[in-house]
C-alpha positions in Angstrom: 223.9 -74.7 206.0 220.2 -74.8 206.6 217.8 -72.8 204.5 217.2 -70.5 207.5 220.9 -69.5 207.8 221.7 -66.0 206.7 223.6 -65.7 203.4 226.3 -63.2 203.3 227.7 -61.9 200.0 231.0 -60.1 200.7 232.1 -56.9 199.0 234.6 -57.5 196.2 237.9 -55.8 197.0 239.1 -56.3 193.4 236.0 -54.8 191.8 236.0 -51.8 194.2 239.7 -51.0 193.6 239.2 -51.3 189.8 236.3 -48.8 190.1 238.4 -46.5 192.3 241.3 -46.5 189.8 239.0 -46.0 186.8 237.3 -43.1 188.6 240.7 -41.5 189.2 241.5 -41.7 185.5 238.2 -40.1 184.6 238.7 -37.3 187.2 242.1 -36.6 185.6 240.5 -36.5 182.1 237.9 -34.1 183.5 240.6 -31.8 184.8 242.4 -32.0 181.4 239.1 -30.9 179.7 238.9 -27.9 182.0 242.5 -26.8 182.0 243.8 -27.7 178.5 241.0 -28.9 176.2 242.0 -30.5 172.9 241.8 -28.4 169.7 239.7 -29.7 166.9 238.1 -28.6 163.6 234.8 -30.1 164.7 232.6 -27.3 166.1 231.2 -29.5 168.9 234.6 -30.9 170.0 236.1 -27.4 169.9 233.3 -25.8 172.0 235.2 -24.6 175.2 232.0 -24.2 177.2 230.8 -27.7 176.3 234.2 -29.2 177.2 234.2 -27.3 180.5 230.8 -28.6 181.4 231.7 -32.2 180.5 235.0 -31.8 182.4 233.3 -30.5 185.5 230.6 -33.1 185.4 233.2 -35.8 185.1 235.1 -34.5 188.0 232.0 -34.3 190.2 230.5 -37.6 189.3 233.7 -39.6 189.4 234.8 -38.0 192.6 231.6 -39.4 194.2 232.2 -42.8 192.7 235.9 -42.8 193.8 234.9 -42.0 197.3 232.2 -44.7 197.4 234.6 -47.3 195.8 237.3 -46.5 198.3 234.9 -46.6 201.3 233.5 -50.0 200.1 237.1 -51.3 199.6 237.9 -50.4 203.2 234.5 -51.7 204.5 234.6 -55.0 206.4 230.8 -55.6 206.6 229.2 -57.9 204.1 227.9 -56.2 200.9 224.5 -58.1 201.1 222.9 -60.2 203.8 219.9 -62.3 202.9 217.9 -63.8 205.8 214.4 -64.6 206.8 213.6 -61.0 207.6 214.7 -59.6 204.3 217.8 -58.2 202.7 220.4 -56.0 204.4 222.0 -53.9 201.6 225.5 -52.5 202.1 226.6 -52.8 198.5 226.6 -49.2 197.3 226.8 -45.5 198.3 223.0 -45.3 198.6 222.3 -48.5 200.5 219.2 -48.4 202.7 219.9 -51.2 205.2 217.2 -53.7 205.9 214.4 -54.2 203.4 211.9 -56.7 204.8 210.5 -59.4 202.5 207.0 -58.1 203.5 207.8 -54.8 201.8 209.1 -56.3 198.6 206.5 -56.7 195.9 208.7 -57.6 193.0 212.3 -57.8 191.9 212.8 -56.3 188.4 215.8 -56.2 186.2 216.7 -52.7 184.8 219.5 -51.7 182.6 221.2 -48.4 182.0 223.5 -48.6 179.0 225.4 -51.9 179.7 224.9 -51.8 183.5 222.2 -54.1 184.9 220.5 -53.4 188.3 218.0 -55.2 190.4 215.1 -52.9 191.3 213.2 -53.8 194.4 209.6 -52.7 193.9 208.5 -52.0 197.5 205.0 -51.3 198.9 206.1 -48.1 200.7 208.9 -46.4 198.7 208.6 -43.1 200.4 209.6 -44.6 203.8 213.0 -45.7 202.3 213.6 -42.3 200.7 212.8 -40.5 204.0 215.2 -42.8 205.9 218.2 -41.3 204.1 219.5 -38.0 205.7 222.2 -37.2 203.1 220.6 -34.9 200.5 222.6 -36.2 197.6 221.8 -39.8 198.4 218.1 -38.9 198.9 218.1 -37.2 195.5 219.6 -40.3 193.8 216.9 -42.4 195.4 214.2 -40.0 194.3 215.5 -40.1 190.7 215.6 -43.9 190.8 212.0 -44.0 192.1 210.8 -41.6 189.4 212.7 -43.3 186.5 212.6 -47.0 187.5 209.7 -47.4 190.0 211.7 -47.9 193.1 214.3 -46.1 195.2 216.0 -49.3 196.0 218.5 -50.9 193.6 221.3 -53.3 193.8 224.1 -54.0 191.4 226.5 -56.9 191.5 229.4 -54.4 190.7 230.7 -54.2 194.2 229.8 -57.8 195.3 231.7 -61.1 195.0 229.1 -62.5 192.7 227.8 -62.0 189.2 224.5 -60.5 188.2 222.7 -63.6 187.1 223.6 -65.6 190.2 222.5 -62.6 192.4 219.2 -62.4 190.7 218.5 -66.1 190.9 219.4 -66.2 194.6 217.3 -63.2 195.5 214.2 -64.4 193.6 214.6 -67.9 195.1 214.9 -66.5 198.6 212.0 -64.1 198.1 209.8 -67.1 197.1 211.0 -69.1 200.1 210.7 -66.4 202.7 207.5 -64.7 201.6 205.3 -67.8 202.1 
């Protein structure tokens, strides 16, 4: 393989099915909190309104993640393509497609709890946000931009690679192709 050959990183069927099953479990817990919340002497854990809010939030969030995980499990396209033009992202529910190397200023590591993400600091973030027509996906990208400095993020969670290898590969290819 020459250095100019595209690199394709497949979606991980195993990681996506695990995420799907985990989401289903958390949806069931959310329903349980809504329908039959546990009784406790603790005033916070015995607050019916709080438990209903947590249950509903769990159902909504994990329904979204279950749908995305199932769609990625069934998707036959590569999760990430790295070539001379840039990266073509298909790794998540808010993927933006092609991000040219010329737009990428920096690749930063961000972390939310124990989850690491690669944030692609781009010269024109608003263009990527405007590309997305789905209002929920657009809102997620706007929140990412506000909180992390970029609407574009990639995790290794749904890919057949680990985080450190993905970061090394992308920073190496960025240096190679941005010359």
